[in-house]
C-alpha positions, -999 to +999 in steps of 0.1 A: -232-571-711-221-601-732-228-629-756-246-662-755-216-686-749-202-664-721-233-645-709-224-638-673-208-609-656-178-633-650-165-627-685-159-591-677-139-598-645-105-589-661-119-557-676-136-544-644-104-538-624-090-518-653-119-494-653-129-493-616-106-464-607-124-442-632-159-456-632-185-474-611-187-506-631-219-527-632-219-560-652-255-574-652-265-608-664-292-602-691-327-616-688-327-654-685-289-656-687-261-663-662-276-662-627-306-639-637-340-655-634-354-675-663-379-650-674-407-661-697-420-638-725-402-617-750-364-616-754-362-589-781-336-562-775-361-535-767-376-556-739-343-566-725-330-530-728-360-520-707-349-544-680-314-527-679-330-493-680-351-502-649-321-517-632-299-487-636-324-458-632-350-471-609-332-497-588-298-481-586-308-445-590-284-436-618-293-407-641-263-410-665-243-440-676-220-454-703-230-486-719-206-514-732-218-546-748-203-575-766-223-596-791-259-598-778-249-574-751-240-549-779-274-554-795-291-547-761-268-518-756-280-503-789-315-510-777-308-488-747-293-460-767-321-461-793-352-468-773-342-454-739-317-427-749-320-401-721-295-414-695-271-431-720-239-410-721-220-432-746-222-466-763-195-491-770-204-521-791-179-550-795-179-573-825-216-574-833-240-565-861-272-549-850-304-565-864-324-540-884-295-515-890-291-525-926-262-549-922-262-570-954-248-602-939-253-607-902-246-644-904-214-638-924-223-659-954-233-689-932-201-689-911-223-682-881-243-714-888-257-715-853-279-684-860-304-705-879-302-734-856-308-713-825-338-696-841-355-729-847-383-737-822-375-765-797-350-784-818-318-769-803-329-777-768-335-813-778-301-815-793-280-797-767-296-802-733-274-828-715-246-822-741-238-786-731-201-793-726-198-808-761-218-781-778-205-750-760-170-764-759-170-764-797-174-726-796-147-722-770-123-743-792-132-729-826-151-696-823-123-673-812-088-664-823-072-675-790-090-705-775-062-710-751-072-679-731-104-696-719-092-717-689-108-749-677-121-730-646-137-704-669-153-730-690-167-747-659-182-714-648-199-707-681-211-743-683-225-741-648-249-714-658-261-732-689-268-765-672-293-748-650-329-755-659-342-732-686-309-714-692-303-727-728-339-720-738-335-685-726-303-681-747-320-694-778-350-671-773-327-641-781-322-656-815-359-664-819-367-628-812-342-615-838-368-606-864-388-587-839-356-569-828-348-561-864-383-547-870-382-526-838-347-512-846-356-504-882-387-486-872-369-467-845-341-457-869-367-440-890-376-418-861-344-414-841-307-416-848-281-421-820-263-389-814-241-398-784-204-408-788-202-444-800-171-467-800-172-498-823-147-526-818-145-553-845-122-583-842-098-588-870-092-626-865-113-656-856-149-650-864-144-613-858-165-588-877-137-564-884-148-532-902-185-543-903-189-529-867-176-494-877-199-495-908-230-502-887-221-472-865-222-450-896-257-463-904-274-457-870-257-425-860-274-392-864-268-373-897-240-349-895-222-365-866-185-368-874-168-401-880-130-398-880-109-427-893-072-428-885-045-454-888-024-466-859+001-494-863-014-516-890-051-520-880-075-491-888-089-471-860-123-454-864-131-429-837-168-429-833-155-452-842-141-488-846-109-504-837-100-540-843-090-558-812-083-593-798-108-603-771-079-617-751-066-581-745-089-564-720-064-536-715-067-525-751-105-525-748-103-503-717-079-478-733-103-474-762-133-471-739-116-443-719-108-425-752-145-426-761-159-412-729 
């Protein structure tokens, strides 16, 4: 599960082959995103996590699974682990802060300026529809540490899904539901803390969140669950956890995912 600017299964295509010998990999497009239907109604993380729970347990018949999510996919992944915990064996969150977990600065001091814009009713649609390539292209050029790793073909595939009718509105609805997501998560954290293994990966460059991701794990994990921090090379590695990574290196992600299972 992935983020707004790349929210299709396609962004995981380099990761899937590295895991498929050990796991049955399922990469769904979240509600309203990618090639999923443009659902009306709520897009808060508990609702979207419920979609994934139904998909995996009822439609695919799985009774145990590992969850990996980047950005909004990580928020939905936490929603699964917190609100539908039974079948979730482990959780990996990549470069995201979870609304309602106590993170002091989700928008990183205004660096993530698009948060406020996307939360505004109707305005972003009026500004961006018909200009998707200009708007999303800015993120591809400036948002990551290595813009060169996103090829023209990849940009075209991501843009294809966002020029489809209703796709941008669906993406913005995730931001508009952020306060409801935060309220749900804060309420749930008062009742239940995640006790499964959790791997947190925070980017050290670009707009990466670095150690913020490991810190959020400490806030939502069950009391008494160990958090071990070691040092490997020069970046810190938190097992349960949090390793800085570059998004252009799927092999490193997969090695860390295997260690956490």
